N, C-alpha and C positions, 0 to 999 in steps of 0.2 A: 438905245438909251431909255426909251419908254418901256421896254420890256424888262421888268425886274423879276427876280425869282419870287416864289410864293412866300409870304410872311415877311418880305422885305418892304419897309416903308421907304418913302422917297428921301428921308433925311440922311440916314447912314450912307445910302448909295450916292447921294449928292455930295456928301462930304468926302467920300472916297474918290469920286470923279474930280472933285475940286482939288484935292491934294495931288492926284495923279496929273491933272491938267497943269497945275502950277509947276510940277517937276518937269513936265514935257516942255512947257514954255521956257523955263530957265535953261534946260538943256539945248533947246532950239536956238535960243539967243547966243549961247556959248558957241554952238556950231557955226552960226552965221558970223559971229565975231572972228572965229578962226579963219573962215573963208574970206 
């Protein structure tokens, strides 16, 4: 997570990780609810 490509600042990477993390959390909650 700390290793980002050259020319990438923390903000777009953080927002991308944030959106992906939110999707993973919602998907995980759905899977847990199904189980």
